[in-house]
C-alpha positions as CSV (number, residue, x, y, z in Angstrom):
1,M,0.0,0.0,0.0
2,D,1.2,3.5,-0.8
3,D,1.5,5.5,2.5
4,R,2.5,8.7,0.8
5,P,0.1,11.6,1.5
6,R,-2.4,12.1,-1.2
7,V,-2.0,15.3,-3.3
8,H,-5.2,17.2,-4.0
9,L,-5.3,18.5,-7.6
10,A,-7.0,21.7,-8.7
11,R,-9.5,21.6,-11.5
12,K,-7.6,24.2,-13.5
13,A,-4.1,25.4,-13.9
14,C,-2.9,28.2,-11.5
15,T,-3.3,31.8,-12.6
16,R,0.5,32.3,-13.4
17,C,0.8,29.1,-15.6
18,R,-2.4,30.0,-17.4
19,S,-1.3,33.6,-18.1
20,Q,2.1,32.3,-19.4
21,K,0.6,29.3,-21.2
22,R,2.8,26.8,-19.4
23,R,2.0,23.3,-18.5
24,C,0.8,23.1,-14.8
25,D,0.7,19.9,-12.7
26,R,-2.2,21.5,-10.7
27,A,-0.7,20.5,-7.4
28,T,-2.0,22.3,-4.3
29,P,-1.3,24.4,-2.4
30,E,1.3,25.4,-5.1
31,C,2.2,23.8,-8.4
32,G,5.6,22.2,-9.0
33,L,6.7,24.9,-11.5
34,C,5.9,27.8,-9.2
35,R,7.6,26.0,-6.4
36,R,10.8,25.4,-8.4
37,L,10.8,29.0,-9.6
38,R,10.0,30.2,-6.1
39,Q,7.1,32.2,-7.5
40,A,3.8,32.9,-5.7
41,C,1.2,30.4,-6.8
42,H,-2.6,31.2,-6.8
43,Y,-5.6,29.2,-7.8
44,E,-9.1,30.5,-8.4
45,E,-11.0,29.7,-5.2
46,R,-13.8,27.8,-7.0
47,A,-11.2,25.7,-8.9
48,I,-9.8,23.8,-5.9
49,S,-11.3,20.4,-5.3
50,S,-10.8,18.7,-2.0
51,P,-12.8,16.4,0.3
52,S,-13.4,19.3,2.8
53,S,-14.8,21.7,0.2
54,T,-18.6,22.0,-0.4
55,P,-20.2,21.4,-3.8
56,S,-21.0,25.2,-4.0
57,S,-18.8,27.6,-2.1
58,S,-21.5,30.3,-2.5
59,L,-23.7,28.5,0.0
60,D,-23.7,30.2,3.4
61,A,-22.8,27.7,6.1
62,E,-24.8,29.6,8.7
63,L,-27.9,29.8,6.5
64,F,-27.7,26.1,5.5
65,P,-26.2,24.1,8.3
66,E,-25.0,20.6,7.5
67,A,-27.7,19.0,9.6
68,L,-31.0,20.4,8.3
69,S,-33.1,19.3,11.3
70,P,-35.9,21.4,12.8
71,G,-33.8,22.0,15.9
72,S,-30.8,23.3,14.0
73,I,-33.0,25.5,11.8
74,K,-34.7,26.9,14.8
75,D,-31.4,27.7,16.5
76,A,-30.1,29.4,13.4
77,I,-33.2,31.6,13.1
78,A,-33.0,32.4,16.8
79,K,-29.5,33.8,16.4
80,K,-31.1,36.6,14.2
81,L,-33.5,37.6,17.0
82,T,-32.1,40.3,19.3
83,S,-35.2,40.7,21.4
84,A,-36.9,38.4,23.9
85,P,-40.2,36.6,22.8
86,S,-42.3,38.8,25.0
87,D,-40.7,42.0,23.5
88,I,-41.4,40.9,20.0
89,F,-45.0,40.2,20.8
90,V,-45.3,43.7,22.3
91,T,-43.8,45.1,19.1
92,Y,-46.4,43.2,17.1
93,T,-49.3,44.5,19.3
94,K,-48.1,48.0,18.8
95,S,-47.2,48.1,15.1
96,I,-49.2,45.4,13.3
97,H,-52.2,44.4,15.4
98,P,-54.0,47.7,15.2
99,W,-54.6,47.3,11.4
100,F,-53.8,43.6,10.6
101,P,-54.6,41.5,13.7
102,I,-54.0,38.0,12.4
103,I,-52.3,36.7,15.6
104,P,-54.5,36.3,18.6
105,Q,-53.7,38.1,21.8
106,T,-53.7,34.7,23.6
107,L,-50.3,33.9,22.0
108,Q,-48.7,36.1,24.7
109,D,-49.6,33.5,27.4
110,Q,-48.1,30.7,25.3
111,L,-44.7,32.4,24.7
112,P,-41.6,30.9,26.4
113,E,-39.2,33.0,28.3
114,F,-36.2,32.2,26.0
115,W,-35.9,31.3,22.4
116,S,-34.1,28.1,23.3
117,E,-37.5,26.9,24.6
118,A,-39.5,28.1,21.6
119,S,-40.8,25.9,18.7
120,L,-39.5,26.3,15.1
121,D,-42.8,27.9,13.8
122,C,-43.0,30.3,16.7
123,T,-39.4,31.4,16.1
124,L,-40.0,31.9,12.3
125,L,-43.1,33.9,13.0
126,A,-41.2,36.2,15.4
127,L,-38.5,36.8,12.7
128,C,-41.3,37.8,10.2
129,I,-42.8,40.1,12.8
130,T,-39.4,41.8,13.3
131,L,-39.0,42.2,9.5
132,L,-42.4,43.8,9.0
133,C,-41.9,46.2,12.0
134,T,-38.5,47.4,10.8
135,F,-38.6,50.9,9.4
136,P,-36.8,51.5,6.0
137,P,-33.7,53.7,6.0
138,S,-34.1,57.4,6.1
139,S,-31.8,57.9,3.1
140,P,-30.5,55.6,0.3
141,R,-27.0,55.9,1.8
142,D,-28.0,54.6,5.1
143,G,-26.6,51.1,5.8
144,T,-30.0,49.9,7.1
145,A,-31.0,49.6,3.4
146,S,-28.8,46.6,2.8
147,G,-29.6,45.3,6.3
148,L,-33.3,45.3,5.6
149,Q,-32.9,43.6,2.3
150,S,-30.5,41.0,3.8
151,A,-33.1,40.3,6.5
152,Y,-35.8,39.9,3.9
153,L,-33.7,37.5,1.9
154,Q,-32.8,35.4,4.9
155,V,-36.5,35.1,5.9
156,K,-37.4,34.0,2.4
157,S,-34.5,31.4,2.4
158,W,-35.7,29.9,5.7
159,I,-39.2,29.6,4.5
160,A,-37.9,27.8,1.4
161,V,-35.8,25.4,3.6
162,I,-38.8,24.7,5.9
163,E,-41.1,24.1,3.0
164,G,-38.5,21.7,1.4
165,L,-38.5,19.7,4.6
166,G,-42.3,19.4,4.5
167,I,-42.9,21.2,7.7
168,T,-46.1,23.3,8.0
169,S,-48.4,24.7,10.7
170,L,-50.8,27.6,11.3
171,K,-47.9,29.8,12.6
172,I,-45.8,29.1,9.4
173,V,-48.8,30.2,7.2
174,Q,-49.0,33.3,9.4
175,A,-45.3,33.9,8.8
176,R,-45.8,33.5,5.1
177,T,-48.7,36.0,5.2
178,L,-46.6,38.6,7.0
179,V,-43.7,38.2,4.5
180,T,-46.2,38.7,1.6
181,L,-47.5,41.8,3.4
182,F,-44.0,43.0,3.7
183,E,-43.5,42.7,-0.1
184,V,-46.8,44.5,-0.7
185,A,-46.0,47.3,1.7
186,H,-42.5,47.9,0.2
187,G,-43.5,47.5,-3.5
188,F,-41.6,44.2,-4.1
189,Y,-43.3,43.1,-7.3
190,P,-43.6,40.5,-8.8
191,A,-42.3,38.9,-5.5
192,A,-45.5,39.7,-3.7
193,Y,-47.6,38.2,-6.6
194,I,-45.5,35.0,-6.4
195,S,-45.5,34.8,-2.6
196,M,-49.3,35.2,-2.6
197,G,-49.7,32.1,-4.7
198,A,-47.5,30.1,-2.3
199,T,-49.4,31.4,0.8
200,V,-52.8,30.6,-0.7
201,R,-51.6,27.0,-1.4
202,A,-50.0,26.7,2.1
203,A,-53.3,27.8,3.7
204,D,-55.3,25.4,1.5
205,A,-53.1,22.6,2.5
206,L,-54.1,23.2,6.1
207,K,-57.8,23.8,5.2
208,I,-57.6,27.4,6.4
209,H,-60.8,29.0,5.0
210,P,-62.9,31.8,6.4
211,Y,-66.1,29.6,6.2
212,S,-64.6,26.4,7.5
213,S,-66.1,24.9,10.6
214,P,-63.9,23.6,13.4
215,A,-64.9,20.0,12.6
216,S,-63.9,20.3,9.0
217,S,-60.3,21.4,9.7
218,P,-57.8,18.9,11.1
219,S,-55.5,21.8,12.0
220,T,-58.1,23.6,14.2
221,T,-59.1,21.3,17.0
222,D,-60.5,23.8,19.4
223,D,-62.4,27.1,19.4
224,S,-59.2,29.1,19.8
225,K,-57.5,27.5,16.8
226,S,-60.8,27.9,14.8
227,G,-60.9,31.6,15.5
228,E,-57.2,31.9,14.6
229,A,-57.9,30.2,11.3
230,V,-60.8,32.5,10.5
231,L,-58.6,35.6,11.1
232,L,-55.8,34.2,8.9
233,G,-58.3,33.3,6.2
234,W,-59.6,36.9,6.2
235,A,-56.1,38.3,5.9
236,I,-55.0,36.0,3.1
237,R,-58.1,37.0,1.0
238,I,-57.6,40.7,1.7
239,L,-54.0,40.5,0.5
240,D,-54.9,38.3,-2.5
241,R,-57.7,40.7,-3.7
242,Y,-55.5,43.7,-3.1
243,I,-52.6,42.3,-5.1
244,T,-55.0,41.2,-7.9
245,I,-56.2,44.9,-8.3
246,Q,-52.6,45.9,-9.0
247,S,-51.8,42.9,-11.3
248,G,-54.3,43.6,-14.0
249,H,-57.3,41.7,-15.3
250,Y,-56.5,38.3,-13.9
251,S,-58.8,36.8,-11.3
252,S,-57.9,36.6,-7.7
253,L,-56.6,33.2,-6.6
254,T,-59.2,32.8,-3.8
255,R,-62.2,33.9,-5.9
256,S,-63.4,30.4,-6.4
257,L,-63.5,29.9,-2.6
258,A,-65.3,33.2,-1.9
259,K,-68.9,33.6,-0.9
260,G,-71.3,36.6,-1.1
261,I,-71.6,39.1,1.6
262,N,-75.2,40.3,0.9
263,D,-76.1,39.2,4.4
264,P,-73.5,40.6,6.9
265,N,-74.6,38.1,9.5
266,K,-73.2,35.2,7.4
267,I,-69.7,36.6,7.7
268,P,-67.8,34.1,9.9
269,W,-66.7,35.4,13.3
270,P,-64.1,33.9,15.6
271,T,-65.7,32.1,18.5
272,G,-65.8,34.1,21.7
273,L,-65.0,37.5,20.2
274,E,-67.4,40.4,20.6
275,K,-68.3,42.7,17.7
276,D,-66.8,45.9,19.1
277,T,-66.6,48.5,16.3
278,K,-63.5,50.0,17.9
279,S,-61.5,46.8,18.1
280,P,-58.9,45.8,15.5
281,L,-60.7,42.5,14.9
282,W,-63.9,44.3,13.9
283,Q,-62.0,46.5,11.6
284,L,-60.3,43.5,10.0
285,S,-63.8,42.0,9.3
286,R,-64.8,45.3,7.7
287,M,-61.7,45.1,5.5
288,Y,-62.7,41.6,4.6
289,E,-66.2,42.8,3.5
290,A,-64.7,45.7,1.6
291,S,-62.2,43.5,-0.2
292,T,-65.0,41.1,-1.2
293,L,-66.9,44.0,-2.8
294,L,-63.7,45.2,-4.4
295,D,-63.1,41.8,-5.9
296,N,-66.7,41.7,-7.2
297,I,-66.2,45.0,-8.9
298,H,-63.0,43.9,-10.4
299,N,-64.6,40.7,-11.7
300,V,-67.5,42.6,-13.4
301,L,-65.1,45.1,-15.0
302,H,-62.7,42.4,-16.4
303,N,-65.1,39.6,-17.1
304,P,-68.2,41.3,-18.5
305,T,-71.0,39.5,-20.2
306,P,-72.0,40.2,-23.9
307,E,-75.0,42.2,-22.6
308,Q,-73.8,45.8,-21.7
309,A,-77.1,46.6,-20.0
310,F,-76.7,43.7,-17.6
311,N,-73.1,44.7,-16.9
312,V,-74.1,48.3,-16.1
313,E,-76.9,47.0,-13.8
314,E,-74.5,44.6,-12.0
315,I,-71.7,47.1,-11.5
316,G,-74.4,49.6,-10.2
317,L,-75.4,47.1,-7.6
318,W,-71.9,46.6,-6.3
319,V,-71.3,50.3,-6.3
320,E,-74.5,50.9,-4.3
321,T,-73.4,48.1,-1.8
322,S,-70.0,49.7,-1.5
323,Y,-71.6,53.1,-0.7
324,S,-73.7,51.5,2.0
325,L,-70.6,49.9,3.6
326,R,-68.7,53.2,3.2
327,T,-71.5,55.0,5.1
328,L,-71.3,52.4,7.9
329,L,-67.5,52.8,8.1
330,I,-67.7,56.6,8.3
331,E,-70.1,56.3,11.2
332,E,-67.8,53.8,13.0
333,V,-64.6,55.8,12.4
334,E,-63.9,59.3,13.6
335,D,-63.1,61.9,10.9
336,A,-59.4,62.2,12.0
337,D,-59.0,58.4,11.9
338,Q,-60.4,57.7,8.4
339,I,-56.9,57.5,7.0
340,Y,-56.3,54.5,9.2
341,S,-59.3,52.5,8.1
342,G,-58.3,49.8,5.7
343,G,-61.9,49.0,5.0
344,L,-62.7,52.5,4.0
345,G,-59.6,52.6,1.8
346,L,-60.6,49.5,0.0
347,C,-64.1,50.8,-0.5
348,H,-62.7,54.0,-2.1
349,I,-60.5,51.9,-4.4
350,G,-63.5,50.0,-5.6
351,L,-65.5,53.2,-6.3
352,L,-62.6,54.7,-8.2
353,L,-62.3,51.6,-10.4
354,A,-66.0,51.5,-11.1
355,Y,-66.3,55.3,-11.8
356,E,-63.2,55.3,-14.0
357,N,-64.7,52.5,-16.1
358,G,-68.0,54.3,-16.2
359,T,-66.4,57.5,-17.7
360,K,-65.1,55.3,-20.6
361,V,-68.4,53.6,-21.4
362,Q,-69.3,53.8,-25.1
363,I,-72.5,55.9,-25.5
364,T,-75.0,53.9,-27.5
365,D,-78.3,54.9,-25.9
366,G,-79.8,57.0,-23.1
367,Q,-78.8,54.5,-20.4
368,S,-75.1,54.5,-21.3
369,L,-75.2,58.3,-21.5
370,T,-76.7,58.5,-18.0
371,C,-74.1,56.1,-16.8
372,Q,-71.2,58.1,-18.1
373,T,-72.5,61.4,-16.9
374,L,-73.1,60.0,-13.4
375,A,-69.7,58.3,-13.3
376,T,-67.9,61.4,-14.3
377,S,-69.5,63.6,-11.6
378,S,-69.2,60.9,-8.9
379,L,-65.5,60.3,-9.8
380,G,-64.7,64.0,-9.3
381,T,-66.4,63.9,-5.9
382,V,-64.4,60.8,-4.7
383,L,-61.2,62.3,-5.9
384,T,-61.8,65.5,-3.9
385,T,-62.8,63.4,-0.8
386,I,-59.6,61.5,-0.9
387,T,-57.5,64.6,-1.4
388,D,-59.2,66.3,1.5
389,M,-58.6,63.2,3.7
390,V,-54.8,63.3,3.3
391,Y,-54.4,67.1,3.2
392,P,-54.1,67.6,7.1
393,F,-51.1,65.3,7.1
394,V,-49.3,67.0,4.2
395,S,-50.0,70.5,5.6
396,G,-48.6,69.5,9.0
397,T,-51.8,70.3,10.9
398,Q,-52.0,66.6,11.9
399,A,-49.2,64.1,12.7
400,I,-49.4,60.7,11.1
401,D,-49.3,57.6,13.3
402,F,-47.3,55.0,11.3
403,D,-48.1,52.3,13.8
404,R,-51.8,52.5,12.8
405,L,-51.3,53.2,9.1
406,P,-52.1,50.2,6.8
407,P,-50.0,50.2,3.6
408,F,-53.2,49.7,1.5
409,I,-53.8,53.5,1.7
410,A,-50.8,54.1,-0.5
411,F,-52.4,52.5,-3.6
412,L,-55.6,54.5,-3.0
413,V,-53.6,57.8,-3.0
414,Y,-51.6,56.6,-6.0
415,K,-54.7,55.7,-8.0
416,T,-56.3,59.1,-7.1
417,A,-53.2,60.9,-8.3
418,S,-53.0,58.8,-11.5
419,L,-56.6,59.6,-12.4
420,L,-56.0,63.3,-11.7
421,T,-53.0,63.2,-14.0
422,E,-55.1,61.8,-16.8
423,R,-57.9,64.4,-16.2
424,I,-55.6,67.4,-16.1
425,W,-55.8,67.8,-19.8
426,M,-59.6,68.0,-19.6
427,E,-59.9,70.2,-16.6
428,T,-60.9,73.9,-17.2
429,D,-59.2,74.9,-13.9
430,S,-55.9,73.1,-14.1
431,S,-54.5,75.0,-11.1
432,E,-56.9,73.2,-8.8
433,T,-55.9,69.8,-10.2
434,L,-52.2,70.7,-9.8
435,R,-52.9,71.6,-6.2
436,K,-54.5,68.2,-5.6
437,L,-51.6,66.5,-7.3
438,R,-49.1,68.3,-5.0
439,I,-51.1,67.1,-2.0
440,L,-51.3,63.5,-3.1
441,R,-47.7,63.2,-4.1
442,G,-46.7,65.0,-0.9
443,F,-48.5,62.3,1.1
444,L,-46.8,59.5,-0.8
445,K,-43.4,61.1,0.0
446,L,-44.4,61.4,3.6
447,V,-45.6,57.8,3.9
448,N,-42.5,56.5,2.1
449,A,-40.7,56.9,5.5
450,R,-42.6,53.8,6.5
451,W,-43.8,51.9,3.4
452,L,-41.4,51.9,0.4
453,C,-44.2,51.1,-2.0
454,C,-44.8,54.9,-2.1
455,E,-41.5,55.4,-3.9
456,Y,-42.6,52.7,-6.4
457,Y,-45.9,54.5,-7.0
458,L,-44.2,57.9,-7.3
459,G,-42.0,56.4,-10.0
460,L,-45.1,55.2,-11.9
461,L,-46.6,58.6,-11.6
462,N,-43.5,60.3,-13.0
463,E,-43.5,58.0,-16.0
464,D,-47.1,58.9,-16.8
465,T,-46.7,62.7,-16.3
466,A,-45.6,65.0,-19.1
467,P,-42.3,66.8,-18.3
468,R,-44.1,70.2,-18.5
469,I,-46.8,69.2,-15.9
470,L,-44.2,67.5,-13.7
471,K,-42.2,70.7,-13.7
472,A,-45.3,72.6,-12.7
473,I,-46.0,70.2,-9.9
474,E,-42.5,70.3,-8.4
475,G,-42.0,74.0,-9.1
476,R,-44.5,75.0,-6.4
């Protein structure tokens, strides 16, 4: 037997031999020729092959440990958490629960004292909460920008690893939902669109549906779990319908599972929760109602029947229902808090879409003429209402509370500004339209300190604005 030490060979010649086109024996750590000539010998890092090297040197050993067990994954995720379990839950209660309460308050009683005692799904959920609650950098040069993006990519990687191992639970679906919400809030498209599909399928795998009874869901064995599943089902459908509006004419992924809301009493409600109009849970249910109406309006606009008269009648019905819900929401929400009502924001988006379409109806008879005239006047009223709603924050007379502000309001303001940009050519008083555009764009710049989707929307507005008008807007 040959007892001489084994020489590991590189895959390619060293850099010096290759540059001088000499024959290299590829010995490591230095080739024979360089050793004889007493020259420095260097190999490309990826070219060296040895038993200790990994198949791909680009894989992060910390991100993908050698033993991909639930325990090792949990420990790796826990290293990224700098706060105690109770502190992270307090952060969620302050910054997410007021406008998107998908995690029950009872979770606080179930949290361990240290992460070493926590489960994998609880640890992943905590990391997603931390990600969503992190404010973006104040300037592009701030180092937090790369830190926020790095944290986002790490979360996505861990979800992929956990999915690959076939691990799933209610908390993991909640974590997926928060990551999708993060992508929506910061304008990460098409990532949000792709993540939404994975989240819907993950929820479907656990039978998480808003209308599921506890007995029909193997993952919800008691009233508490049933209520938690209902809240999560609402949240997933709200996000799905909201993303669909921005993605064009395609149907929402959950539309086939949706049911009508003509009777509000049929809306599922988590067991043991009172219908307090001031509570975040009640506001989430209102958002679910408004998102359903929004989805119905979107469906009629993009999947019309051959009969125009029927389409006009149907869209009129949904607009009337949206106005009824809008009236209820205005009664439930104080004037100064309307900006924080996600349900009211979704109602306004639906009305904008319906009226915008109505102004473009081809006039063929008296009914279509009436429809166009009514839509034009109503659209102007809604545009003014939304502008007046955000004006106090832009003028500085009222401070904005980012902990209560849902990111969905950003698309509403963008859509309003987009329609005003289109109408400025038709307005007799263009100065008033310019004033409104300054207010709306100013609000997007203000909210960009929390939700980066505003920067994305401002970019879209700039692309659709003529240079002369843009100069007039910014030259105030």
